[in-house]
C-alpha positions as CSV (number, residue, x, y, z in Angstrom):
1,M,4.8,15.6,-11.6
2,G,1.3,14.8,-10.5
3,L,-2.1,16.3,-9.8
4,Y,-2.0,15.5,-6.1
5,G,-1.4,17.2,-2.8
6,N,-2.2,17.1,0.9
7,I,-5.0,18.9,2.8
8,I,-4.2,18.9,6.5
9,V,-7.1,19.4,8.8
10,E,-6.2,20.9,12.1
11,P,-8.0,19.5,15.2
12,V,-10.0,21.8,17.4
13,D,-8.4,20.2,20.5
14,A,-4.9,21.6,20.9
15,T,-3.8,18.4,22.7
16,Y,-5.0,16.0,20.0
17,W,-1.5,15.6,18.7
18,P,1.7,15.7,20.8
19,P,3.7,19.0,20.6
20,V,6.1,19.4,17.7
21,N,8.2,22.3,16.4
22,R,6.8,22.2,12.9
23,E,5.0,20.0,10.3
24,V,6.0,18.8,6.9
25,A,3.8,17.1,4.2
26,I,5.5,14.5,2.0
27,T,4.1,12.7,-1.0
28,L,5.7,9.5,-2.1
29,D,5.4,8.4,-5.7
30,D,7.2,6.7,-8.6
31,V,7.1,7.1,-12.4
32,L,8.2,4.7,-15.2
33,I,10.8,6.4,-17.4
34,E,11.8,4.7,-20.7
35,E,14.2,6.3,-23.3
36,G,14.2,9.5,-21.4
37,R,10.4,10.0,-21.2
38,I,7.4,8.8,-19.3
39,A,6.5,5.3,-20.6
40,P,3.4,5.6,-22.9
41,F,-0.1,4.6,-21.9
42,R,-2.7,3.0,-24.1
43,V,-5.9,5.0,-24.7
44,D,-8.1,1.9,-25.3
45,H,-7.2,-0.3,-22.3
46,P,-4.6,-0.5,-19.5
47,T,-1.4,-2.5,-19.8
48,F,0.7,-3.8,-16.9
49,T,-2.6,-5.3,-15.6
50,A,-1.1,-8.1,-13.6
51,M,1.2,-6.2,-11.3
52,G,0.2,-2.7,-12.0
53,R,2.6,-0.1,-13.4
54,F,5.6,0.2,-11.2
55,G,7.9,3.2,-11.7
56,N,11.7,3.1,-11.9
57,V,12.2,6.6,-10.6
58,F,11.1,7.5,-7.1
59,L,9.4,10.9,-6.6
60,V,9.3,12.7,-3.3
61,N,7.1,15.8,-3.3
62,G,7.2,15.6,-7.1
63,G,11.0,15.6,-7.4
64,P,13.7,12.9,-7.4
65,A,14.6,13.4,-3.7
66,V,13.8,15.6,-0.7
67,S,16.4,17.9,0.9
68,L,15.4,19.3,4.3
69,H,17.1,20.9,7.3
70,A,16.5,20.6,11.1
71,R,18.1,21.8,14.3
72,R,19.4,19.6,17.1
73,D,16.6,18.2,19.3
74,E,13.9,19.5,16.9
75,V,10.8,17.4,16.6
76,V,9.1,17.4,13.2
77,R,5.8,15.9,12.3
78,F,5.7,14.3,8.8
79,Y,2.4,13.6,7.0
80,L,3.3,10.8,4.6
81,T,1.0,10.2,1.7
82,N,1.6,7.4,-0.9
83,T,0.4,8.6,-4.3
84,A,2.1,5.8,-6.2
85,N,0.1,3.5,-8.5
86,T,1.3,0.2,-7.2
87,R,4.4,0.6,-5.0
88,V,4.3,0.1,-1.3
89,F,6.8,2.3,0.6
90,N,8.5,1.2,3.8
91,V,9.8,4.6,5.1
92,G,12.4,5.3,7.8
93,F,14.7,8.1,9.0
94,S,18.1,6.5,9.5
95,G,19.9,8.3,12.3
96,A,16.8,9.8,13.9
97,R,14.0,8.5,16.2
98,V,10.6,7.9,14.8
99,K,7.2,7.8,16.6
100,L,4.0,6.6,14.9
101,V,1.2,8.9,16.0
102,G,-1.5,8.7,13.3
103,G,-3.0,7.3,10.1
104,D,-5.5,8.0,7.4
105,S,-8.1,9.8,9.4
106,G,-6.7,10.6,12.8
107,H,-4.4,9.7,15.7
108,C,-3.6,6.2,16.8
109,E,-4.8,4.5,19.9
110,H,-1.2,4.1,21.1
111,E,1.8,6.2,20.1
112,T,4.6,3.8,19.3
113,L,8.3,4.1,18.6
114,V,9.1,2.4,15.2
115,D,12.0,1.9,12.8
116,H,9.9,2.1,9.6
117,V,6.3,2.6,8.6
118,I,4.5,0.9,5.7
119,V,2.6,3.3,3.4
120,A,0.5,1.6,0.7
121,P,-1.0,3.5,-2.3
122,S,-3.7,5.9,-1.0
123,E,-2.6,5.4,2.6
124,R,-1.5,8.3,4.9
125,V,0.8,7.8,7.9
126,V,1.7,10.5,10.5
127,V,5.0,10.2,12.3
128,D,6.9,12.5,14.6
129,V,10.7,12.5,14.2
130,L,13.2,13.6,16.8
131,F,16.5,14.8,15.3
132,H,18.7,14.5,18.3
133,T,22.2,14.2,16.7
134,P,23.8,16.8,14.4
135,G,24.7,15.5,10.9
136,S,22.9,13.8,8.0
137,V,19.8,11.8,8.4
138,R,18.8,9.6,5.5
139,V,15.1,9.3,4.5
140,E,15.0,5.7,3.2
141,H,12.7,3.1,1.6
142,V,13.6,-0.4,2.8
143,T,12.7,-3.6,0.9
144,P,14.0,-7.2,1.0
145,A,16.5,-6.1,-1.7
146,G,18.0,-3.4,0.5
147,W,17.4,0.3,1.1
148,F,16.9,3.2,-1.3
149,E,17.6,6.8,-0.5
150,L,14.6,9.1,-0.7
151,G,16.3,12.2,0.6
152,I,18.5,13.8,3.3
153,V,17.8,15.9,6.4
154,E,20.8,18.0,7.5
155,V,20.7,18.5,11.2
156,A,22.5,21.5,12.5
157,Q,24.5,21.8,15.7
158,E,22.5,24.7,16.8
159,P,19.7,23.5,19.2
160,V,16.1,24.3,18.6
161,T,14.1,26.5,20.9
162,P,11.8,25.4,22.4
163,S,12.7,21.7,22.3
164,F,10.0,19.1,22.7
165,A,12.5,16.2,23.0
166,T,11.2,15.4,26.5
167,Q,7.6,15.3,25.4
168,F,8.6,13.1,22.4
169,E,9.6,10.4,24.9
170,L,6.0,10.2,26.2
171,L,4.1,7.4,24.4
172,R,0.5,8.5,24.9
173,T,-2.6,6.4,24.8
174,N,-5.5,8.4,23.4
175,A,-8.7,8.1,25.5
176,D,-11.1,8.5,22.5
177,M,-9.7,5.5,20.8
178,V,-9.7,3.5,24.0
179,E,-13.5,4.3,24.2
180,V,-13.8,3.2,20.5
181,R,-12.2,-0.2,21.3
182,A,-14.7,-0.7,24.1
183,R,-17.6,0.0,21.8
184,I,-16.5,-2.4,19.1
185,E,-15.7,-5.3,21.4
186,P,-19.0,-7.1,20.6
187,Y,-18.2,-7.0,16.9
188,L,-14.7,-8.6,17.1
189,S,-16.1,-12.1,17.6
190,A,-19.2,-11.6,15.4
191,E,-19.5,-13.1,12.0
192,P,-19.0,-10.6,9.1
193,D,-21.9,-8.9,7.4
194,K,-20.1,-9.1,4.1
195,V,-17.3,-11.2,2.7
196,L,-15.4,-9.9,-0.2
197,A,-12.8,-12.1,-2.0
198,L,-9.9,-10.6,-4.0
199,V,-9.2,-12.9,-6.9
200,A,-7.2,-12.9,-10.2
201,E,-7.9,-14.9,-13.3
202,M,-5.2,-15.2,-16.0
203,D,-5.5,-16.6,-19.5
204,M,-2.2,-16.2,-21.3
205,G,-3.0,-19.0,-23.8
206,E,-1.5,-22.5,-24.2
207,A,2.1,-23.7,-24.6
208,R,3.3,-24.5,-28.1
209,S,5.2,-27.6,-27.1
210,D,4.9,-30.5,-24.6
211,S,8.5,-30.1,-23.4
212,A,9.3,-30.3,-19.7
213,A,9.6,-26.5,-19.8
214,A,6.4,-25.7,-21.7
215,Y,5.2,-23.5,-18.9
216,V,7.2,-21.2,-16.7
217,C,6.8,-18.8,-13.8
218,P,7.8,-15.3,-15.0
219,M,8.7,-14.3,-11.4
220,H,10.7,-17.5,-10.8
221,P,12.0,-18.7,-14.2
222,E,13.6,-21.8,-12.7
223,V,10.1,-23.1,-12.0
224,T,8.9,-24.9,-15.2
225,S,6.3,-27.6,-16.0
226,R,5.1,-29.7,-18.8
227,E,1.4,-29.1,-17.9
228,P,-0.5,-26.0,-16.8
229,S,0.3,-25.5,-13.1
230,K,1.1,-22.9,-10.4
231,C,4.4,-21.8,-9.0
232,P,5.2,-23.4,-5.6
233,W,7.0,-20.2,-4.5
234,C,4.6,-17.4,-5.3
235,G,1.4,-19.3,-6.2
236,M,1.2,-17.6,-9.7
237,K,-0.3,-19.5,-12.6
238,L,2.5,-20.5,-15.0
239,V,2.5,-18.9,-18.4
240,P,3.5,-20.4,-21.7
241,A,7.3,-20.5,-21.9
242,H,7.3,-19.2,-25.5
243,L,5.3,-16.2,-24.5
244,A,7.6,-15.3,-21.6
245,Q,10.7,-15.8,-23.7
246,S,9.4,-13.6,-26.6
247,A,8.3,-10.9,-24.1
248,V,11.7,-10.7,-22.6
249,Q,13.5,-10.7,-26.0
250,G,11.2,-8.0,-27.3
251,D,11.3,-5.8,-24.2
252,H,14.2,-3.3,-24.7
253,H,13.3,-1.7,-21.3
254,H,13.5,-4.9,-19.3
255,G,14.2,-4.4,-15.6
256,H,13.6,-1.6,-13.1
257,E,16.9,-0.1,-12.3
258,H,16.3,2.9,-9.9
259,D,18.2,6.1,-10.2
260,H,18.3,6.1,-6.3
261,G,20.3,2.9,-6.3
262,H,19.9,0.3,-3.6
263,H,22.1,-0.8,-0.8
264,S,22.0,-4.2,1.0
265,D,22.3,-4.5,4.7
266,D,20.5,-6.1,7.7
267,K,17.6,-3.7,7.5
268,A,16.3,-5.6,4.4
269,R,15.6,-8.6,6.5
270,S,13.0,-6.8,8.5
271,A,10.9,-5.8,5.4
272,P,7.4,-7.3,5.8
273,A,6.4,-10.3,3.7
274,G,3.3,-10.6,1.5
275,I,4.1,-7.5,-0.5
276,E,5.3,-7.2,-4.1
277,W,8.1,-4.7,-3.6
278,E,9.1,-4.6,-7.2
279,D,7.9,-5.7,-10.6
280,D,9.8,-9.0,-11.0
281,M,8.2,-9.8,-14.4
282,V,8.3,-6.5,-16.2
283,A,8.2,-8.0,-19.8
284,V,5.3,-10.3,-19.1
285,N,3.5,-7.7,-17.0
286,R,3.6,-5.3,-19.9
287,L,1.7,-7.8,-22.0
288,T,-1.2,-8.2,-19.6
289,T,-4.4,-6.4,-20.3
290,P,-8.1,-6.8,-19.1
291,A,-8.4,-9.3,-22.0
292,N,-6.0,-11.8,-20.5
293,M,-5.9,-10.7,-16.8
294,R,-9.1,-10.2,-14.9
295,W,-9.0,-8.9,-11.3
296,K,-12.2,-9.6,-9.4
297,L,-14.0,-8.5,-6.2
298,I,-16.5,-11.3,-5.4
299,D,-19.2,-11.1,-2.8
300,R,-19.1,-14.6,-1.3
301,G,-22.6,-14.2,0.0
302,T,-24.2,-13.7,-3.4
303,A,-21.5,-14.6,-5.8
304,A,-21.9,-11.2,-7.5
305,E,-18.7,-9.8,-9.0
306,G,-17.5,-6.2,-9.4
307,R,-20.1,-3.8,-10.7
308,S,-22.8,-6.4,-10.1
309,I,-22.3,-6.2,-6.4
310,D,-25.4,-4.6,-4.9
311,W,-24.8,-3.5,-1.3
312,R,-27.2,-1.1,0.5
313,F,-26.8,0.4,3.9
314,R,-28.3,3.2,6.1
315,V,-26.6,6.1,7.9
316,G,-25.8,4.8,11.4
317,D,-25.0,1.3,10.3
318,R,-21.8,-0.4,11.5
319,V,-20.8,-3.0,8.9
320,K,-18.3,-5.8,9.4
321,I,-16.6,-6.5,6.1
322,R,-14.2,-9.4,5.7
323,L,-11.6,-9.0,2.9
324,V,-10.1,-12.4,1.8
325,N,-7.0,-12.1,-0.5
326,E,-7.2,-15.6,-1.8
327,M,-4.0,-17.6,-2.4
328,E,-5.9,-19.7,-5.0
329,S,-5.9,-16.7,-7.2
330,D,-4.0,-17.0,-10.5
331,H,-1.7,-14.2,-9.3
332,P,-1.6,-13.7,-5.6
333,M,-0.3,-10.2,-4.6
334,H,-1.1,-7.3,-2.2
335,H,-4.1,-5.0,-2.7
336,P,-4.6,-1.5,-1.1
337,F,-8.4,-1.6,-0.6
338,H,-10.0,1.8,-0.5
339,I,-13.6,2.9,0.4
340,H,-14.8,6.3,-0.6
341,G,-16.8,8.8,1.5
342,A,-19.5,6.6,3.0
343,G,-17.7,6.8,6.3
344,R,-14.4,5.6,7.8
345,F,-13.4,2.2,9.1
346,L,-11.3,0.5,11.7
347,V,-9.1,-2.6,11.0
348,A,-10.6,-5.0,13.5
349,S,-8.3,-8.0,12.8
350,R,-5.7,-9.5,10.5
351,D,-5.7,-13.2,10.0
352,G,-7.8,-13.5,13.1
353,A,-5.5,-11.5,15.4
354,V,-7.2,-8.5,16.9
355,E,-5.6,-5.2,15.8
356,S,-3.5,-3.9,18.7
357,N,-3.5,-0.2,17.7
358,L,-6.7,1.2,16.4
359,V,-6.8,4.2,14.0
360,W,-9.6,5.5,11.7
361,K,-8.9,4.7,8.0
362,D,-10.2,4.7,4.5
363,T,-7.5,2.5,2.9
364,V,-6.1,-0.8,4.1
365,L,-3.2,-2.9,2.7
366,V,-4.3,-6.5,2.3
367,A,-1.1,-8.5,2.0
368,T,-0.8,-11.7,-0.2
369,G,-3.0,-14.5,1.3
370,Q,-4.2,-12.3,4.2
371,T,-7.7,-12.0,5.6
372,V,-8.6,-8.6,7.1
373,D,-11.8,-7.7,9.0
374,L,-13.0,-4.1,8.8
375,L,-15.6,-2.2,10.8
376,L,-17.1,0.5,8.6
377,D,-19.1,3.3,10.3
378,I,-21.7,4.5,7.8
379,T,-22.1,8.3,8.2
380,N,-22.8,9.8,4.7
381,P,-25.7,9.0,2.4
382,G,-25.1,8.6,-1.4
383,V,-23.6,6.2,-3.9
384,W,-20.0,5.4,-2.9
385,M,-17.2,3.5,-4.6
386,A,-15.0,0.7,-3.1
387,H,-12.0,-0.6,-5.1
388,C,-8.4,-1.7,-5.1
389,H,-6.3,1.4,-5.4
390,I,-3.9,-0.1,-8.1
391,A,-5.4,1.6,-11.2
392,E,-4.8,-1.3,-13.5
393,H,-6.6,-3.6,-11.0
394,H,-9.7,-1.4,-10.6
395,E,-9.9,-0.8,-14.3
396,S,-10.0,-4.6,-14.9
397,G,-12.7,-5.5,-12.4
398,M,-11.7,-4.6,-8.8
399,M,-14.3,-1.9,-8.3
400,F,-18.0,-1.5,-7.4
401,S,-20.4,1.0,-6.0
402,F,-22.8,0.7,-3.0
403,R,-25.7,2.8,-1.8
404,V,-26.2,4.5,1.6
405,D,-29.7,5.6,2.4
406,P,-30.3,8.5,4.9
């Protein structure tokens, strides 16, 4: 149910990846179904501009769930790609062991055993999974609300031949990425070449009364105010209470109940913060358009915004870009920031902490209130786009192009 797929590029070096028995590509997506059909889109402008369009049905490789089979002690490499519009997935294999080995554009500096991996829209994550115990292994998406089943892997009693279980236990450090770390060391403490702020501006009108509950937070309805203000819990600008109330009353599709269901347990407590895991204000979100919700990328060096940003680089440049997801925004939330084919980048630091495991990337998830430093290696001339990968966000201002000269 989507025009997407994976292209897997095999490395020349046979030892680039650790050995596995086989490889499986998985796309993760969701779709918004209302009254038995895909919820309609406007042709003149986007809706759901505030949060982006969350789906209420998960899609795995285009279907509602994945059904796979493995043999005992088989090691399978999974190439995970998030093709969803807004949703961030937190993927695990309950009952199996998972090793993070790569990301968007190559292998990691350090192979690491993990419970779950975060995959934001446009991101790719590469994991090796060891199916040691016969039985059913649940492929799951874990959020603070609980876990959702994405599929099942049935593990047979019959052992695989050959088995790479012993090699799975080796957590390699990749020399090429160690060399990259040494080369970028001078850039880590340097000031950024560019600073890009991620900002929202909301204008949902004025309240119709001066009551104590004239304004309300649609994500936390218990938060009200007589005057225009912001929510102390999420930082969102309060909206007129009459607007929120009429939106809920007129929304016959209110809520995002998933066909996959959700189950609460201790795993939910480990889901990372700073991510909007679900649309918690569906009715109001549906009303937001570029006319009342403007998403901005602002160059803090020039004050230029969106399409007015005029960056120019040369092939061979290494550019340090600081992304600041500002909490003073009218609607603080995560943004998957994506740079087209000018080159690839490394995440140098998050909130001042140097990244401990380097991997080449083209998309980075910038959590709510977070500051991320990137080191972009410019390799390809042309005019290239940079944008938030939430479609409603880039269509309402979070997009610009820059030029690379030979």
